[in-house]
C-alpha positions as CSV (number, residue, x, y, z in Angstrom):
1,T,7.2,-40.8,-2.1
2,P,9.1,-39.1,-4.9
3,V,12.2,-37.1,-4.0
4,V,12.5,-34.0,-6.1
5,S,15.9,-32.4,-6.4
6,V,15.8,-30.3,-9.7
7,W,13.4,-27.9,-11.3
8,D,12.7,-30.2,-14.2
9,Q,11.2,-32.8,-11.9
10,L,8.9,-30.2,-10.3
11,E,7.7,-29.0,-13.6
12,I,7.1,-32.6,-14.9
13,L,5.1,-33.4,-11.7
14,G,3.1,-30.2,-12.1
15,S,2.1,-31.1,-15.6
16,L,1.3,-34.7,-14.9
17,V,-0.7,-34.5,-11.7
18,A,-4.3,-33.5,-12.4
19,A,-5.8,-30.8,-10.3
20,A,-8.1,-33.3,-8.6
21,E,-5.2,-35.6,-7.6
22,Q,-2.9,-35.2,-4.6
23,I,0.7,-36.2,-4.5
24,K,3.2,-35.9,-1.7
25,I,6.8,-35.2,-2.3
26,H,10.1,-34.8,-0.5
27,V,12.3,-31.9,-1.6
28,K,16.1,-32.4,-1.4
29,F,18.5,-29.5,-0.8
30,D,22.2,-29.5,-1.5
31,T,24.1,-28.5,1.6
32,G,27.6,-28.7,0.4
33,M,28.6,-31.8,-1.5
34,S,27.3,-30.3,-4.8
35,R,25.8,-33.6,-5.9
36,L,22.1,-33.6,-5.8
37,G,19.5,-31.1,-4.6
38,F,18.3,-27.6,-4.9
39,P,20.5,-24.8,-3.7
40,I,19.3,-23.3,-0.4
41,S,18.9,-20.0,-2.2
42,D,16.0,-21.5,-4.2
43,S,14.0,-22.4,-1.1
44,E,11.6,-19.4,-1.3
45,K,11.1,-19.9,-5.0
46,I,10.3,-23.6,-4.4
47,F,7.8,-22.9,-1.6
48,S,6.1,-20.3,-3.7
49,W,5.9,-22.8,-6.6
50,L,4.3,-25.3,-4.1
51,E,1.8,-22.7,-3.0
52,R,0.6,-22.3,-6.6
53,H,0.4,-26.1,-7.1
54,R,-1.7,-27.1,-4.2
55,N,-2.2,-30.6,-5.5
56,I,1.5,-31.3,-4.8
57,Q,2.1,-31.4,-1.1
58,L,5.4,-31.1,0.6
59,E,5.8,-34.1,3.0
60,A,9.4,-33.7,4.0
61,V,12.6,-31.8,3.3
62,L,15.8,-33.7,3.2
63,T,19.5,-33.2,2.5
64,H,22.8,-35.1,2.8
65,L,25.8,-34.7,5.0
66,H,27.9,-31.7,3.9
67,R,31.1,-33.8,3.8
68,G,31.6,-37.4,2.7
69,E,34.4,-38.3,5.2
């Protein structure tokens, strides 16, 4: 299952996956380490994007620990 963590990845998937195909993705959010993932503030925009691209299904949401200690 692809893990999507930036807008470019979503846009590429949206253009590659034909309307008749289905693909499941995991969406990664950044919760504090500022390494990988969408900012939490983009969550509504991401879910709206997924509503418009029904052939791309959200299978899971993931993150990382907020501190690396």
